[in-house]
C-alpha positions as CSV (number, residue, x, y, z in Angstrom):
1,M,-0.5,23.9,-12.1
2,L,1.0,20.4,-12.1
3,V,-0.2,17.9,-9.5
4,P,2.5,16.1,-7.6
5,E,3.0,12.7,-9.3
6,L,2.8,10.9,-6.0
7,F,-0.9,11.8,-5.7
8,L,-1.7,10.2,-9.1
9,R,-0.1,6.9,-7.9
10,V,-2.6,6.5,-5.1
11,A,-6.3,5.7,-5.3
12,K,-9.3,5.5,-2.9
13,V,-10.6,2.0,-2.8
14,E,-14.2,1.2,-2.0
15,T,-15.2,-2.5,-1.4
16,Y,-18.6,-3.8,-2.5
17,G,-20.4,-7.0,-1.9
18,Q,-23.5,-7.7,-4.1
19,G,-23.7,-4.0,-4.9
20,Q,-23.5,-2.8,-1.3
21,L,-20.7,-0.5,-0.1
22,L,-18.8,-2.3,2.6
23,T,-15.6,-0.4,3.5
24,N,-13.1,2.3,2.4
25,A,-9.4,1.7,2.0
26,S,-6.4,2.9,0.0
27,G,-4.2,1.4,-2.7
28,F,-1.6,2.4,-5.3
29,F,-0.5,1.5,-8.8
30,F,2.6,-0.6,-9.4
31,E,4.0,-1.5,-12.9
32,W,6.0,-4.7,-13.3
33,Q,7.3,-5.9,-16.6
34,S,4.9,-3.7,-18.5
35,E,1.9,-5.0,-16.5
36,L,-0.1,-2.8,-14.1
37,Y,-1.3,-3.8,-10.7
38,L,-3.3,-2.3,-7.8
39,I,-1.4,-2.9,-4.5
40,T,-3.4,-2.9,-1.3
41,N,-3.8,-5.1,1.8
42,R,-5.2,-8.6,1.7
43,H,-7.7,-7.8,4.4
44,V,-9.2,-5.2,2.0
45,C,-10.1,-8.0,-0.4
46,F,-10.7,-10.8,2.0
47,D,-10.8,-11.0,5.8
48,Q,-12.2,-14.3,7.0
49,L,-12.2,-13.4,10.7
50,A,-14.2,-10.2,10.1
51,G,-16.5,-12.0,7.6
52,H,-15.4,-9.5,5.0
53,R,-15.7,-10.9,1.4
54,P,-16.3,-8.2,-1.2
55,D,-16.7,-9.2,-4.8
56,T,-15.8,-5.8,-6.4
57,L,-13.4,-2.9,-5.8
58,K,-14.3,0.6,-7.1
59,L,-11.8,3.4,-7.8
60,Q,-12.5,6.9,-8.8
61,L,-9.8,8.1,-11.2
62,H,-8.9,11.3,-13.0
63,T,-9.9,11.5,-16.6
64,V,-8.6,14.9,-17.7
65,Q,-4.9,15.8,-17.4
66,D,-5.4,19.5,-16.8
67,D,-8.7,19.4,-14.8
68,L,-8.6,17.3,-11.6
69,T,-12.3,17.9,-11.0
70,K,-13.0,15.5,-13.8
71,S,-13.0,11.8,-12.8
72,G,-14.7,8.6,-13.6
73,P,-15.3,5.2,-11.9
74,L,-13.3,2.0,-12.4
75,E,-14.8,-1.3,-11.3
76,I,-12.4,-4.2,-10.5
77,Q,-14.0,-7.7,-10.2
78,L,-12.2,-9.8,-7.5
79,Y,-13.5,-13.2,-8.7
80,K,-13.8,-15.1,-11.9
81,Q,-15.9,-18.3,-11.8
82,G,-15.5,-18.3,-8.0
83,M,-11.7,-18.0,-8.1
84,P,-9.9,-15.0,-6.6
85,L,-8.1,-12.8,-9.2
86,W,-5.7,-11.1,-6.8
87,R,-2.2,-12.5,-6.1
88,T,-0.9,-13.2,-2.7
89,Y,2.4,-14.2,-1.2
90,P,3.5,-17.6,-2.5
91,R,3.6,-19.2,0.9
92,R,0.2,-18.5,2.4
93,E,1.1,-19.7,5.9
94,N,3.3,-16.6,6.3
95,D,0.1,-14.5,6.5
96,I,1.5,-11.5,4.7
97,D,-1.2,-8.8,4.4
98,V,-0.5,-7.6,0.9
99,V,-2.1,-8.4,-2.5
100,A,-1.5,-7.4,-6.1
101,V,-4.7,-7.1,-8.2
102,P,-4.0,-7.3,-12.0
103,L,-5.4,-4.3,-14.0
104,P,-5.9,-3.7,-17.7
105,G,-3.0,-1.4,-18.0
106,K,-3.4,-0.2,-21.6
107,L,-7.1,0.5,-21.1
108,L,-6.4,2.5,-17.9
109,K,-3.7,4.6,-19.5
110,Q,-6.0,5.4,-22.5
111,N,-9.0,6.5,-20.3
112,Y,-7.5,7.7,-17.0
113,V,-4.7,10.0,-15.8
114,I,-2.6,7.8,-13.5
115,S,1.0,7.2,-12.5
116,S,2.7,4.2,-10.9
117,F,5.6,3.0,-8.9
118,G,8.1,0.6,-10.4
119,A,10.9,-1.7,-9.5
120,S,13.5,1.1,-9.5
121,D,11.5,2.9,-6.7
122,I,12.1,0.0,-4.2
123,L,15.3,0.2,-2.1
124,G,17.8,-2.6,-2.8
125,P,18.8,-5.1,-0.1
126,E,22.1,-3.2,0.5
127,E,20.2,0.1,1.1
128,T,18.9,1.2,4.5
129,L,17.5,4.3,6.3
130,P,18.7,6.1,9.4
131,P,16.7,5.7,12.6
132,G,13.9,8.2,12.7
133,Q,13.8,8.7,9.0
134,Q,10.8,10.9,8.1
135,V,8.3,9.2,5.7
136,L,4.8,9.9,4.4
137,I,1.8,7.7,4.5
138,T,-0.4,8.7,1.5
139,G,-4.0,7.6,1.6
140,F,-7.6,8.2,2.6
141,P,-8.1,8.1,6.4
142,L,-11.7,7.3,7.2
143,G,-12.3,7.9,3.5
144,F,-11.5,11.6,4.0
145,H,-9.9,13.4,1.1
146,D,-10.1,16.4,-1.3
147,T,-13.4,15.4,-3.0
148,L,-13.3,18.3,-5.4
149,N,-10.0,17.3,-6.9
150,N,-10.1,13.6,-6.0
151,L,-6.7,13.7,-4.2
152,P,-5.4,11.8,-1.1
153,L,-3.9,13.2,2.0
154,V,-0.4,12.6,3.4
155,R,0.3,11.9,7.1
156,Q,3.8,12.4,8.5
157,A,5.5,9.4,10.1
158,V,9.0,8.3,11.1
159,V,10.6,4.9,10.8
160,A,10.5,3.6,14.4
161,S,12.3,0.2,14.0
162,D,15.6,-0.7,12.4
163,F,14.8,-0.6,8.7
164,S,17.6,-3.0,7.8
165,R,16.2,-5.7,10.0
166,P,12.7,-7.2,9.7
167,F,10.9,-6.5,12.9
168,K,10.8,-9.6,15.1
169,G,11.7,-11.6,12.0
170,N,8.6,-10.5,10.1
171,P,9.0,-8.9,6.7
172,Y,7.8,-5.5,7.9
173,F,9.1,-2.4,9.7
174,V,7.4,-0.2,12.2
175,T,6.3,3.4,11.8
176,D,5.3,6.0,14.4
177,A,2.3,7.9,13.1
178,R,-1.3,8.7,13.8
179,T,-3.4,6.6,11.4
180,H,-7.1,5.7,10.9
181,R,-9.3,3.1,9.2
182,G,-9.2,3.7,5.5
183,T,-5.5,4.0,5.4
184,S,-5.0,0.3,4.8
185,G,-3.0,-0.2,1.6
186,S,-1.4,3.2,1.6
187,P,2.1,3.5,0.2
188,V,4.8,4.6,2.7
189,V,7.3,6.7,0.9
190,T,10.2,9.1,1.3
191,K,12.3,11.2,-1.0
192,L,15.9,10.1,-1.6
193,L,18.7,10.7,-4.0
194,R,18.7,7.9,-6.6
195,P,21.0,7.1,-9.5
196,T,20.0,8.1,-13.0
197,P,20.8,6.3,-16.3
198,V,23.7,8.7,-16.6
199,A,26.7,7.3,-14.7
200,G,27.6,9.4,-11.7
201,Q,24.4,11.5,-11.7
202,F,21.6,11.4,-9.2
203,E,18.1,12.8,-8.8
204,E,15.8,13.2,-5.9
205,R,12.6,11.2,-6.3
206,W,10.0,9.3,-4.3
207,C,11.0,5.9,-3.1
208,L,8.5,3.2,-2.2
209,L,9.4,1.8,1.2
210,G,6.3,-0.3,2.0
211,I,2.6,-0.9,2.4
212,H,0.8,0.4,5.5
213,A,-1.4,-2.3,7.0
214,A,-2.3,-2.0,10.6
215,T,-1.7,-0.5,14.0
216,L,0.3,-2.3,16.7
217,D,-0.7,-2.8,20.3
218,V,0.4,-4.9,23.2
219,S,-1.7,-7.5,25.0
220,N,-0.9,-6.2,28.5
221,R,-1.8,-2.6,27.9
222,D,-4.2,-1.2,30.5
223,P,-6.7,1.0,28.7
224,M,-7.4,2.9,32.0
225,Y,-3.8,4.0,32.3
226,D,-1.9,3.5,29.0
227,D,-2.5,5.2,25.7
228,R,-2.2,3.2,22.5
229,L,1.3,2.8,21.2
230,G,0.7,4.8,18.0
231,L,2.8,2.4,16.1
232,N,2.0,0.7,12.8
233,V,2.9,-2.3,10.6
234,T,4.4,-1.5,7.2
235,W,5.2,-4.5,5.0
236,F,8.4,-4.1,2.9
237,A,7.9,-3.0,-0.7
238,S,10.3,-5.7,-1.7
239,L,7.5,-8.2,-1.2
240,I,5.6,-6.8,-4.2
241,P,7.7,-8.5,-7.0
242,Q,7.6,-11.8,-5.1
243,I,3.8,-11.6,-4.9
244,I,3.4,-10.7,-8.6
245,E,5.8,-13.4,-9.8
246,G,4.8,-16.0,-7.2
247,I,8.4,-16.7,-6.4
248,L,9.9,-17.0,-2.9
249,P,13.3,-15.2,-2.1
250,A,16.4,-17.4,-1.7
251,N,16.1,-17.3,2.1
252,P,12.5,-16.6,3.2
253,N,12.3,-16.3,7.0
254,P,9.1,-14.5,8.0
255,T,7.7,-15.7,11.3
256,P,4.4,-14.9,13.0
257,T,4.3,-11.8,15.2
258,S,3.2,-12.0,18.9
259,D,1.9,-8.4,18.9
260,S,-1.7,-7.5,18.7
261,V,-2.6,-6.1,15.3
262,C,-5.6,-4.0,14.5
263,F,-6.4,-3.5,10.8
264,N,-7.0,0.0,9.6
């Protein structure tokens, strides 16, 4: 039985500092100009306020195409001679919570069974989604997953803000979903009809909309009377090429948000 390709694009991320397990998170593979990257949240790799500074990421990846119970570890060093190896948004004051970690693509494909998103999976600037579009957040909430087959879980969500307009000027949109710690770095996806190389023909496939990062709250919420909003920050997937290339878009206009954000 074939495993859905989406599951092979996502990996459970464990962070380690000096050999000690620190946190669980999520990440996914993205191929850009024949190079492979792990995409996750910046706070997974470094969070100054929380005192979180791992030196290594560990993934557990499938090793046999027809037997998902077979897997092996992959260690990713985050520093070389004290310098971070991951790539961040070119203008650091924008505080965009996404990183791209370079991976040895050829070695991975020789030794592990993985899949990846690519540039064609990202919606173009002229494309949008209707209000309430159903999407999936694929990851490892609280580290929970199918441990036998090493597969992530999917949580249903809907797009809660206007997808065509960055929320409050920030380069992210808002989802309505129940999420937990460990979901940080999960891809947010939906299935759409996309053009094929054959003119006039389309196929339904997974589209990468963004990177789940955190829950949103408001500063004046009374915990005695008001439930949490149940809303989440999803950074636009269009940021990924900018992060990898280190090139700003023609008219960058992200501004700090005034909402309370809780990383998960």
